[in-house]
HTML snippet that shows the backbone in 3Dmol.js (N, CA, C, O; Angstrom):
<script src="https://3Dmol.org/build/3Dmol-min.js"></script>
<div id="view" style="width:600px;height:400px;position:relative"></div>
<script>
const pdb = `
ATOM      1  N   MET A   1     -83.182 -35.845 125.838  1.00  0.00           N
ATOM      2  CA  MET A   1     -83.114 -34.222 125.932  1.00  0.00           C
ATOM      3  C   MET A   1     -81.721 -33.961 126.069  1.00  0.00           C
ATOM      4  O   MET A   1     -81.350 -34.705 126.977  1.00  0.00           O
ATOM      5  N   ASN A   2     -80.462 -33.104 125.527  1.00  0.00           N
ATOM      6  CA  ASN A   2     -79.336 -32.912 125.833  1.00  0.00           C
ATOM      7  C   ASN A   2     -79.730 -31.263 126.393  1.00  0.00           C
ATOM      8  O   ASN A   2     -79.673 -30.388 125.530  1.00  0.00           O
ATOM      9  N   GLU A   3     -79.975 -31.004 127.285  1.00  0.00           N
ATOM     10  CA  GLU A   3     -80.312 -30.232 128.262  1.00  0.00           C
ATOM     11  C   GLU A   3     -78.817 -29.745 129.472  1.00  0.00           C
ATOM     12  O   GLU A   3     -78.128 -30.460 130.200  1.00  0.00           O
ATOM     13  N   LYS A   4     -78.799 -28.612 129.283  1.00  0.00           N
ATOM     14  CA  LYS A   4     -76.374 -27.863 129.502  1.00  0.00           C
ATOM     15  C   LYS A   4     -77.483 -27.956 130.436  1.00  0.00           C
ATOM     16  O   LYS A   4     -78.709 -28.022 130.352  1.00  0.00           O
ATOM     17  N   LYS A   5     -76.491 -27.935 131.478  1.00  0.00           N
ATOM     18  CA  LYS A   5     -76.815 -27.160 133.293  1.00  0.00           C
ATOM     19  C   LYS A   5     -75.263 -26.352 133.233  1.00  0.00           C
ATOM     20  O   LYS A   5     -74.325 -26.232 132.444  1.00  0.00           O
ATOM     21  N   GLY A   6     -75.629 -25.928 134.500  1.00  0.00           N
ATOM     22  CA  GLY A   6     -74.560 -25.036 134.864  1.00  0.00           C
ATOM     23  C   GLY A   6     -74.126 -23.404 134.125  1.00  0.00           C
ATOM     24  O   GLY A   6     -75.154 -22.759 133.921  1.00  0.00           O
ATOM     25  N   TYR A   7     -73.168 -22.844 133.812  1.00  0.00           N
ATOM     26  CA  TYR A   7     -72.500 -21.614 133.626  1.00  0.00           C
ATOM     27  C   TYR A   7     -71.276 -21.809 133.320  1.00  0.00           C
ATOM     28  O   TYR A   7     -70.338 -22.308 133.942  1.00  0.00           O
ATOM     29  N   SER A   8     -71.411 -21.225 131.970  1.00  0.00           N
ATOM     30  CA  SER A   8     -70.257 -20.472 131.267  1.00  0.00           C
ATOM     31  C   SER A   8     -70.246 -19.072 130.389  1.00  0.00           C
ATOM     32  O   SER A   8     -71.193 -18.597 129.762  1.00  0.00           O
ATOM     33  N   TYR A   9     -68.669 -18.453 130.542  1.00  0.00           N
ATOM     34  CA  TYR A   9     -68.491 -17.265 130.695  1.00  0.00           C
ATOM     35  C   TYR A   9     -67.232 -17.209 129.398  1.00  0.00           C
ATOM     36  O   TYR A   9     -66.800 -18.272 128.951  1.00  0.00           O
ATOM     37  N   THR A  10     -66.732 -15.895 128.887  1.00  0.00           N
ATOM     38  CA  THR A  10     -65.771 -16.004 128.288  1.00  0.00           C
ATOM     39  C   THR A  10     -64.789 -14.372 129.096  1.00  0.00           C
ATOM     40  O   THR A  10     -65.371 -13.443 129.656  1.00  0.00           O
ATOM     41  N   VAL A  11     -63.591 -14.457 128.944  1.00  0.00           N
ATOM     42  CA  VAL A  11     -62.343 -13.660 129.345  1.00  0.00           C
ATOM     43  C   VAL A  11     -61.959 -13.037 127.905  1.00  0.00           C
ATOM     44  O   VAL A  11     -61.732 -13.611 126.839  1.00  0.00           O
ATOM     45  N   GLU A  12     -61.965 -11.865 128.191  1.00  0.00           N
ATOM     46  CA  GLU A  12     -60.857 -11.050 127.388  1.00  0.00           C
ATOM     47  C   GLU A  12     -59.282 -11.641 127.377  1.00  0.00           C
ATOM     48  O   GLU A  12     -58.596 -11.759 128.392  1.00  0.00           O
ATOM     49  N   ASP A  13     -58.870 -11.974 126.063  1.00  0.00           N
ATOM     50  CA  ASP A  13     -57.149 -12.275 126.557  1.00  0.00           C
ATOM     51  C   ASP A  13     -56.693 -11.323 127.429  1.00  0.00           C
ATOM     52  O   ASP A  13     -56.415 -11.516 128.613  1.00  0.00           O
ATOM     53  N   GLU A  14     -56.579  -9.685 126.469  1.00  0.00           N
ATOM     54  CA  GLU A  14     -56.300  -8.935 127.656  1.00  0.00           C
ATOM     55  C   GLU A  14     -55.928  -9.277 129.223  1.00  0.00           C
ATOM     56  O   GLU A  14     -54.828  -9.347 129.770  1.00  0.00           O
ATOM     57  N   LYS A  15     -57.817  -9.543 129.954  1.00  0.00           N
ATOM     58  CA  LYS A  15     -57.616  -9.853 130.753  1.00  0.00           C
ATOM     59  C   LYS A  15     -56.481 -10.685 131.221  1.00  0.00           C
ATOM     60  O   LYS A  15     -55.366 -10.373 131.639  1.00  0.00           O
ATOM     61  N   LEU A  16     -57.127 -11.947 131.021  1.00  0.00           N
ATOM     62  CA  LEU A  16     -56.198 -13.240 131.488  1.00  0.00           C
ATOM     63  C   LEU A  16     -54.558 -12.742 131.122  1.00  0.00           C
ATOM     64  O   LEU A  16     -53.708 -13.005 131.972  1.00  0.00           O
ATOM     65  N   ILE A  17     -54.319 -12.340 130.411  1.00  0.00           N
ATOM     66  CA  ILE A  17     -53.005 -11.487 129.993  1.00  0.00           C
ATOM     67  C   ILE A  17     -52.472 -10.590 131.298  1.00  0.00           C
ATOM     68  O   ILE A  17     -51.277 -10.561 131.593  1.00  0.00           O
ATOM     69  N   GLU A  18     -53.491  -9.865 132.043  1.00  0.00           N
ATOM     70  CA  GLU A  18     -53.082  -8.986 132.633  1.00  0.00           C
ATOM     71  C   GLU A  18     -53.241  -9.951 134.462  1.00  0.00           C
ATOM     72  O   GLU A  18     -52.588  -9.646 135.460  1.00  0.00           O
ATOM     73  N   TYR A  19     -53.963 -10.737 134.399  1.00  0.00           N
ATOM     74  CA  TYR A  19     -54.281 -11.884 135.975  1.00  0.00           C
ATOM     75  C   TYR A  19     -52.850 -12.677 135.590  1.00  0.00           C
ATOM     76  O   TYR A  19     -52.181 -12.677 136.624  1.00  0.00           O
ATOM     77  N   MET A  20     -52.308 -13.177 134.794  1.00  0.00           N
ATOM     78  CA  MET A  20     -50.709 -13.465 134.966  1.00  0.00           C
ATOM     79  C   MET A  20     -49.471 -12.884 135.515  1.00  0.00           C
ATOM     80  O   MET A  20     -48.381 -13.191 135.997  1.00  0.00           O
ATOM     81  N   LYS A  21     -50.136 -11.988 135.220  1.00  0.00           N
ATOM     82  CA  LYS A  21     -49.303 -11.199 135.511  1.00  0.00           C
ATOM     83  C   LYS A  21     -49.310 -10.574 137.497  1.00  0.00           C
ATOM     84  O   LYS A  21     -48.413  -9.795 137.818  1.00  0.00           O
ATOM     85  N   LEU A  22     -50.222 -10.959 138.450  1.00  0.00           N
ATOM     86  CA  LEU A  22     -50.452 -11.134 139.318  1.00  0.00           C
ATOM     87  C   LEU A  22     -49.868 -11.872 140.242  1.00  0.00           C
ATOM     88  O   LEU A  22     -50.315 -13.012 140.371  1.00  0.00           O
ATOM     89  N   SER A  23     -49.015 -11.555 140.906  1.00  0.00           N
ATOM     90  CA  SER A  23     -48.135 -13.080 141.738  1.00  0.00           C
ATOM     91  C   SER A  23     -48.819 -13.785 142.773  1.00  0.00           C
ATOM     92  O   SER A  23     -49.814 -13.299 143.311  1.00  0.00           O
ATOM     93  N   THR A  24     -48.511 -14.520 142.982  1.00  0.00           N
ATOM     94  CA  THR A  24     -49.673 -15.856 143.883  1.00  0.00           C
ATOM     95  C   THR A  24     -50.377 -15.060 145.012  1.00  0.00           C
ATOM     96  O   THR A  24     -51.599 -14.976 145.137  1.00  0.00           O
ATOM     97  N   GLU A  25     -49.294 -14.393 145.952  1.00  0.00           N
ATOM     98  CA  GLU A  25     -49.851 -13.696 146.935  1.00  0.00           C
ATOM     99  C   GLU A  25     -51.376 -12.853 146.434  1.00  0.00           C
ATOM    100  O   GLU A  25     -52.473 -13.110 146.930  1.00  0.00           O
ATOM    101  N   GLN A  26     -51.150 -11.890 145.430  1.00  0.00           N
ATOM    102  CA  GLN A  26     -52.177 -10.948 144.975  1.00  0.00           C
ATOM    103  C   GLN A  26     -53.324 -11.608 144.218  1.00  0.00           C
ATOM    104  O   GLN A  26     -54.253 -10.886 143.856  1.00  0.00           O
ATOM    105  N   LYS A  27     -53.356 -13.428 143.838  1.00  0.00           N
ATOM    106  CA  LYS A  27     -54.264 -13.539 143.281  1.00  0.00           C
ATOM    107  C   LYS A  27     -54.852 -14.507 144.697  1.00  0.00           C
ATOM    108  O   LYS A  27     -55.850 -15.225 144.755  1.00  0.00           O
ATOM    109  N   LEU A  28     -54.044 -14.273 145.529  1.00  0.00           N
ATOM    110  CA  LEU A  28     -55.035 -15.245 146.432  1.00  0.00           C
ATOM    111  C   LEU A  28     -55.715 -13.683 147.593  1.00  0.00           C
ATOM    112  O   LEU A  28     -56.763 -13.616 148.236  1.00  0.00           O
ATOM    113  N   GLU A  29     -54.880 -12.921 147.480  1.00  0.00           N
ATOM    114  CA  GLU A  29     -55.874 -11.308 147.890  1.00  0.00           C
ATOM    115  C   GLU A  29     -57.347 -11.256 147.628  1.00  0.00           C
ATOM    116  O   GLU A  29     -58.323 -11.159 148.373  1.00  0.00           O
ATOM    117  N   TRP A  30     -57.133 -11.393 145.784  1.00  0.00           N
ATOM    118  CA  TRP A  30     -57.731 -11.017 145.186  1.00  0.00           C
ATOM    119  C   TRP A  30     -58.860 -12.116 145.621  1.00  0.00           C
ATOM    120  O   TRP A  30     -59.854 -11.503 146.010  1.00  0.00           O
ATOM    121  N   LEU A  31     -59.007 -13.226 145.674  1.00  0.00           N
ATOM    122  CA  LEU A  31     -59.892 -14.221 145.813  1.00  0.00           C
ATOM    123  C   LEU A  31     -60.831 -13.951 147.087  1.00  0.00           C
ATOM    124  O   LEU A  31     -62.048 -13.789 147.178  1.00  0.00           O
ATOM    125  N   GLU A  32     -59.614 -13.967 148.207  1.00  0.00           N
ATOM    126  CA  GLU A  32     -59.985 -14.117 149.281  1.00  0.00           C
ATOM    127  C   GLU A  32     -61.173 -12.787 149.763  1.00  0.00           C
ATOM    128  O   GLU A  32     -62.010 -12.743 150.665  1.00  0.00           O
ATOM    129  N   GLU A  33     -60.737 -11.702 148.594  1.00  0.00           N
ATOM    130  CA  GLU A  33     -61.613 -10.405 149.011  1.00  0.00           C
ATOM    131  C   GLU A  33     -63.019 -10.895 148.379  1.00  0.00           C
ATOM    132  O   GLU A  33     -64.048 -11.165 149.000  1.00  0.00           O
ATOM    133  N   ILE A  34     -62.775 -10.943 146.839  1.00  0.00           N
ATOM    134  CA  ILE A  34     -64.340 -11.862 145.984  1.00  0.00           C
ATOM    135  C   ILE A  34     -65.057 -12.278 146.946  1.00  0.00           C
ATOM    136  O   ILE A  34     -65.775 -11.454 147.513  1.00  0.00           O
ATOM    137  N   ASN A  35     -65.055 -13.865 147.449  1.00  0.00           N
ATOM    138  CA  ASN A  35     -65.124 -14.231 148.248  1.00  0.00           C
ATOM    139  C   ASN A  35     -65.854 -13.815 149.900  1.00  0.00           C
ATOM    140  O   ASN A  35     -66.685 -14.474 150.526  1.00  0.00           O
ATOM    141  N   ALA A  36     -65.377 -12.855 150.183  1.00  0.00           N
ATOM    142  CA  ALA A  36     -65.414 -12.486 151.520  1.00  0.00           C
ATOM    143  C   ALA A  36     -67.368 -10.768 150.939  1.00  0.00           C
ATOM    144  O   ALA A  36     -68.353 -10.392 151.574  1.00  0.00           O
ATOM    145  N   PHE A  37     -66.913 -10.495 149.795  1.00  0.00           N
ATOM    146  CA  PHE A  37     -67.800 -10.100 149.563  1.00  0.00           C
ATOM    147  C   PHE A  37     -69.314 -10.525 149.132  1.00  0.00           C
ATOM    148  O   PHE A  37     -70.480 -10.214 149.379  1.00  0.00           O
ATOM    149  N   THR A  38     -68.531 -11.467 148.302  1.00  0.00           N
ATOM    150  CA  THR A  38     -70.156 -12.001 147.660  1.00  0.00           C
ATOM    151  C   THR A  38     -71.215 -12.946 149.071  1.00  0.00           C
ATOM    152  O   THR A  38     -72.405 -13.260 149.082  1.00  0.00           O
ATOM    153  N   HIS A  39     -70.114 -13.148 150.096  1.00  0.00           N
ATOM    154  CA  HIS A  39     -70.669 -13.967 150.754  1.00  0.00           C
ATOM    155  C   HIS A  39     -71.414 -12.733 151.588  1.00  0.00           C
ATOM    156  O   HIS A  39     -72.495 -13.082 152.063  1.00  0.00           O
ATOM    157  N   ALA A  40     -71.044 -11.394 151.842  1.00  0.00           N
ATOM    158  CA  ALA A  40     -71.359 -10.263 152.405  1.00  0.00           C
ATOM    159  C   ALA A  40     -73.184 -10.069 151.872  1.00  0.00           C
ATOM    160  O   ALA A  40     -74.269 -10.139 152.449  1.00  0.00           O
ATOM    161  N   VAL A  41     -72.696  -9.789 150.416  1.00  0.00           N
ATOM    162  CA  VAL A  41     -73.581  -9.066 149.659  1.00  0.00           C
ATOM    163  C   VAL A  41     -75.078 -10.248 149.442  1.00  0.00           C
ATOM    164  O   VAL A  41     -76.153  -9.661 149.317  1.00  0.00           O
ATOM    165  N   LEU A  42     -75.124 -11.798 149.403  1.00  0.00           N
ATOM    166  CA  LEU A  42     -75.859 -12.330 148.537  1.00  0.00           C
ATOM    167  C   LEU A  42     -76.883 -13.489 149.991  1.00  0.00           C
ATOM    168  O   LEU A  42     -76.471 -14.286 150.833  1.00  0.00           O
ATOM    169  N   SER A  43     -78.245 -13.001 149.632  1.00  0.00           N
ATOM    170  CA  SER A  43     -78.942 -13.737 150.759  1.00  0.00           C
ATOM    171  C   SER A  43     -78.562 -15.456 150.422  1.00  0.00           C
ATOM    172  O   SER A  43     -77.947 -16.038 149.528  1.00  0.00           O
ATOM    173  N   ASP A  44     -79.295 -15.869 151.660  1.00  0.00           N
ATOM    174  CA  ASP A  44     -79.258 -16.885 151.591  1.00  0.00           C
ATOM    175  C   ASP A  44     -79.553 -17.806 150.602  1.00  0.00           C
ATOM    176  O   ASP A  44     -79.042 -18.920 150.490  1.00  0.00           O
ATOM    177  N   GLU A  45     -80.876 -17.022 149.477  1.00  0.00           N
ATOM    178  CA  GLU A  45     -81.612 -17.951 148.224  1.00  0.00           C
ATOM    179  C   GLU A  45     -80.591 -18.076 147.374  1.00  0.00           C
ATOM    180  O   GLU A  45     -80.302 -19.118 146.787  1.00  0.00           O
ATOM    181  N   GLU A  46     -79.882 -16.773 147.258  1.00  0.00           N
ATOM    182  CA  GLU A  46     -78.911 -16.219 146.619  1.00  0.00           C
ATOM    183  C   GLU A  46     -77.506 -17.567 146.506  1.00  0.00           C
ATOM    184  O   GLU A  46     -76.927 -18.093 145.555  1.00  0.00           O
ATOM    185  N   LYS A  47     -77.434 -17.674 147.651  1.00  0.00           N
ATOM    186  CA  LYS A  47     -76.218 -18.811 148.249  1.00  0.00           C
ATOM    187  C   LYS A  47     -76.950 -19.931 147.631  1.00  0.00           C
ATOM    188  O   LYS A  47     -76.530 -20.392 146.570  1.00  0.00           O
ATOM    189  N   LEU A  48     -77.776 -20.308 148.073  1.00  0.00           N
ATOM    190  CA  LEU A  48     -78.155 -21.579 147.690  1.00  0.00           C
ATOM    191  C   LEU A  48     -77.848 -21.398 146.109  1.00  0.00           C
ATOM    192  O   LEU A  48     -76.725 -21.639 145.665  1.00  0.00           O
ATOM    193  N   ILE A  49     -78.917 -20.959 145.284  1.00  0.00           N
ATOM    194  CA  ILE A  49     -78.864 -21.296 143.302  1.00  0.00           C
ATOM    195  C   ILE A  49     -77.242 -21.066 143.166  1.00  0.00           C
ATOM    196  O   ILE A  49     -76.759 -21.870 142.369  1.00  0.00           O
ATOM    197  N   ARG A  50     -76.005 -19.909 143.912  1.00  0.00           N
ATOM    198  CA  ARG A  50     -74.524 -20.210 143.298  1.00  0.00           C
ATOM    199  C   ARG A  50     -74.382 -21.538 143.527  1.00  0.00           C
ATOM    200  O   ARG A  50     -73.802 -22.072 142.581  1.00  0.00           O
ATOM    201  N   GLN A  51     -74.751 -22.489 144.622  1.00  0.00           N
ATOM    202  CA  GLN A  51     -73.971 -23.697 144.847  1.00  0.00           C
ATOM    203  C   GLN A  51     -74.845 -24.650 144.038  1.00  0.00           C
ATOM    204  O   GLN A  51     -74.487 -25.825 143.953  1.00  0.00           O
ATOM    205  N   LYS A  52     -76.167 -24.167 143.327  1.00  0.00           N
ATOM    206  CA  LYS A  52     -76.212 -25.214 143.047  1.00  0.00           C
ATOM    207  C   LYS A  52     -75.828 -25.210 140.898  1.00  0.00           C
ATOM    208  O   LYS A  52     -75.741 -26.186 140.153  1.00  0.00           O
ATOM    209  N   LEU A  53     -75.731 -24.096 140.647  1.00  0.00           N
ATOM    210  CA  LEU A  53     -74.985 -23.765 139.548  1.00  0.00           C
ATOM    211  C   LEU A  53     -73.874 -24.051 139.423  1.00  0.00           C
ATOM    212  O   LEU A  53     -73.518 -24.226 138.258  1.00  0.00           O
ATOM    213  N   ARG A  54     -72.676 -24.257 140.672  1.00  0.00           N
ATOM    214  CA  ARG A  54     -71.560 -24.724 140.583  1.00  0.00           C
ATOM    215  C   ARG A  54     -71.775 -26.389 141.208  1.00  0.00           C
ATOM    216  O   ARG A  54     -70.750 -26.956 141.587  1.00  0.00           O
ATOM    217  N   ALA A  55     -72.187 -26.621 141.237  1.00  0.00           N
ATOM    218  CA  ALA A  55     -72.666 -28.240 140.839  1.00  0.00           C
ATOM    219  C   ALA A  55     -73.332 -28.442 140.022  1.00  0.00           C
ATOM    220  O   ALA A  55     -73.620 -29.604 140.309  1.00  0.00           O
ATOM    221  N   ALA A  56     -73.861 -28.235 139.155  1.00  0.00           N
ATOM    222  CA  ALA A  56     -74.140 -27.991 138.114  1.00  0.00           C
ATOM    223  C   ALA A  56     -75.926 -28.899 138.007  1.00  0.00           C
ATOM    224  O   ALA A  56     -76.468 -29.678 137.223  1.00  0.00           O
ATOM    225  N   GLU A  57     -76.196 -28.383 138.970  1.00  0.00           N
ATOM    226  CA  GLU A  57     -77.768 -29.119 139.515  1.00  0.00           C
ATOM    227  C   GLU A  57     -78.623 -28.462 138.543  1.00  0.00           C
ATOM    228  O   GLU A  57     -79.354 -29.261 137.957  1.00  0.00           O
ATOM    229  N   ILE A  58     -78.789 -26.935 138.104  1.00  0.00           N
ATOM    230  CA  ILE A  58     -79.696 -26.150 137.652  1.00  0.00           C
ATOM    231  C   ILE A  58     -79.188 -25.331 135.977  1.00  0.00           C
ATOM    232  O   ILE A  58     -79.955 -24.549 135.415  1.00  0.00           O
TER     233      ILE A  58
END
`;
const viewer = $3Dmol.createViewer("view");
viewer.addModel(pdb, "pdb");
viewer.setStyle({}, {cartoon: {color: "spectrum"}});
viewer.zoomTo();
viewer.render();
</script>
């Protein structure tokens, strides 16, 4: 059985170009902000699911 695990997504070309224009500092600030946000709003169970998705366990 060839079961797919993990997740995938697509990003519009315009969004990639917009992201590429950001400075390294801006990219790191965005990353810190999104990590702090997701850590604050996810339950422990949701964090575990997210971890398993990243590890392609589910």
